[in-house]
N, C-alpha and C positions, 0 to 999 in steps of 0.2 A: 537231589530232588529236582524235577523238571519245573521250569518257570510257570507253566500252566497250573501245575498242582499247587505251587506256592500261592498263586493268585486266588485259586479256589478256596484254599484254606483261610487266607486273609479275609476273603469275602464272607465265609461262613462265620468266622469269629466276630466280624463286624455286625452281622445280623443278630447273633446271639447277644452281643453287648447292647444292641439297640433294643431288643426285647426286654432285657433285664432292666434297662434304664426307664422303660415305659411304666408309669405308675398305674394303679388301679383306676384312678380318675381319668387318665389318658385313654385307657382301654375302653371305658364306658363311653366317653365322648366319641371315640373312633367307631365304636359299634353302633352308635346312634340310639341306644336304648338303655334304660335303667330297669333292672329286674329286681323286684322286691318280693320277699317272702312274707306271708302273713297267714293267719288262721281265722278265716272269715265266719266265725260263729260267736263273735264277741262285740255285739252292739253296745254302745254306738261307735266303738273303735273301728271295727270292720265286720261286715255282714252282707248276706245276699238279699237282693230284692228283685222282683219281676217288674220290668219297665219296658213297655212297648212289645210285650211278648217275649222278651229276652231276659235271661238271668244276668244280673250285674252285681259286682262287688262294690259296695259303697261304705261310707263311714268317715270319721274325721281323720283317721290315720291315712286313708286313701286320698283324702283331700290334701293332706300334708305331703304325701308322696308325689302327687301331681305337681305341687308347687316346687318341690326339690328337682323333679325332672325338668320342669320349665326353666328353672334357674341354670341347670346344666346344659340346656339346649338339646335335650334328647326326648325320645318317646318313653312312656311308662308301660311296663309289662308287669302284671301281677300273677304270682304263683301262690295258690291256696293250698295249704297242707295242715296237718295236725300240729298243734302248738309244740308238742314235745319233740317234733322232728325239725323245727326251724333252724336251730343252731347247727345241727348236723348238715343241713342243706347249705348253710352259710360256709361251713368249713370245707365242704366238698366243691364249692364254687358254683353250685346250682343257682344261687341267687346272689345279687350284689350286696344287698343289705336286708335286714329284718325290721319291719315296722309292724308291731303287733301288740301294742300296749305293754311292752316288756319292761320289767323293772331291772335296773342294773345292779344286781346283787353282787356281793364280793365273790361268790362262787362262780357266777357267770363271767365276771371280769377276768378270771383266770384263763378262760377259753376264747373270749372275744373282746373287741374294743367297743366302747359306747360313745354316743354323742352326748351333748348337754341334755339335761332334762327339758322336755317340751310340754309336759302335762303332769299335774299332781292330783291324785285322787286319794281315796281311803278305802279300807276293806271292811266288809260287813257280813251279815248272815241273812240268807234268804230262807223263808219258811212258807208253809201253806197258810194262807190267811186265816183259815178256820182254827189253826193251832196257836194263835197268838197268846192266849191266856196260859198256855203251857210253859212259856218261856219268859218269866219275869226278870231274869238277869242272865248275863253271859255264862254264869256258872251252871245254868239250867241245861246247857248243851254238853256237859261233860260225859254223860252216859248215852247219848243218842247217836244214831248212825248218820254221819255227815258225809257230804260229797265235796269234791274239789277238783279243779282241772289239773290233770296230770302234767307235771313239769312246771306248774305255776307256783307262785309264792303262797297262794291260798292253802296249799297242801300242808305246809309247815305251820301256818296259822291255825288250821283246824286241829292239828296234832297238839299244838301248844294248849288249846282249849281243853284237851284231854289230859293235860298234865305231863306231857312228854318232855323230857329234858332236851336242851338244845343239841347236845351231842348225839341224840338218838333220832333226830327229826328225819333223817334219810331212810330210816327203817320203816317197812310197811306197818300199818296199824289196823287192827280188826274193825275199828269203828270209823275209819276214814276211807271212803270209796273213791278211787281216782279214775276218772274217765277223760278221754282226750278232747271231748267237745263239750262246751258249756250247754249247748242246746240239749244234749243227751242227759246231762245232769238235771236240767229243768224238767224234762220228761220223767226222770226217775223220781223227782220230788212230787210232781203232780200225781203220779200213779202210786205213791206211798211206798216206793222201794227204798227211799232214804228219807230222813226226817228234816234235814236242813242242808244248806250249801254255804260254804265259805266263798264269798264272791266279791269282786271289785264293785264298789258302790254304784258308779255310773252305769255299769253293765246290768246290775241287779235292778236298778230303777227303770232302765229301758225295758227289760223283760216284764217287770211288774206292771208297768203302765199299760201294756197290751194284754196282760193276763190277770184279771181281778182275783183269781184263786190263789195267787202267790204274792208275797210281799217281803220287803226288807224290814228287819227288826231295827230298833233304834240304837243297837249296840255297835260301836266302832271297835273293830279288832286291832287295827293298826293303820297308820299312814303308810303308804306303800313305797315311799321313797321316790315316786314319780316314774314316768315312762320315758324311755330313751330309744334311739335307733341303734341297732347292733351291727357291727362290721367284723369281717375277718381281720385278725390282727395283722398289723404291718402296712396300713394304708393311711398315714396321717394326712396327706393332701385331700383324700376323699372325705375323711371325717371333718376336716376343717371346712370344706365346701358345704357339707350338709349343715354344719353348725351355723354357718352364715345364713343359710336359708331359714333355719329354725329361729335364729335371733330376729330376723326380719318379721317372721310371722308372729312371734310372741310379742314383739314391740308394738305391732299394729293391732294386737288383740284378735288376730285372725283365727287363732286356734280356738278361742272361746266361741267365735262365730261358727266355725266348722262343727264344734260339739253340738251347739244348738240345732244346726241344720241336720246333723246326723240323727239326733234324737227324734226329730220330726219324721224321719224316713223309716224308723223302726216299725215293722209290720206286726 
């Protein structure tokens, strides 16, 4: 083998080794930007508003993402997509992390890593205000057509109300309509195409505050286990860096402030 060929081979191997040694966190800092995936139809977590004649994505998840990017010393880029496509985008490397009010269920943990919990809410049921007398108890919803966001934990909660066994929660149910966007579910409810929606409480209250013809019932379905940031598996340094930002924000009660500010922005 000629010396020149050997030198080229050594150089190529060194470059490969360098790329392999570079962590996801290193890559983000080198690129100068943090790309987050979200589903911006979930106020007050993330949603669209018109400001200065321009469409903007806002919400308390977006405010948290901006703080994470600032701590990393990079710019923030937001990619808006359907909720049920977020983890696939993460696996494909289209986004660096997912910040979308996502609950770290055991099933999701098999596919991705999660940060510490940054916000805890609860799950409830949205109905048309005029129908309140029809539903005196949670059991009243057993035979009605309910909606839930496709890919979200509310689907399973709605099926549980129907008496579906835990082992069968992944199977379709004739009385649970799954749609990709919460805003579409709300329209279905308002136009009487469904009778109720299993919904995250803060999100339901945000919609109800702006729409007097819909309301959250007093029935709590379940505490959701909290929201966390999702990462592609195998980037512990990146997860640790985000956890440091989240710990700072939670300790300073900044997340509660972001939630209040986001609710005020809901149109």
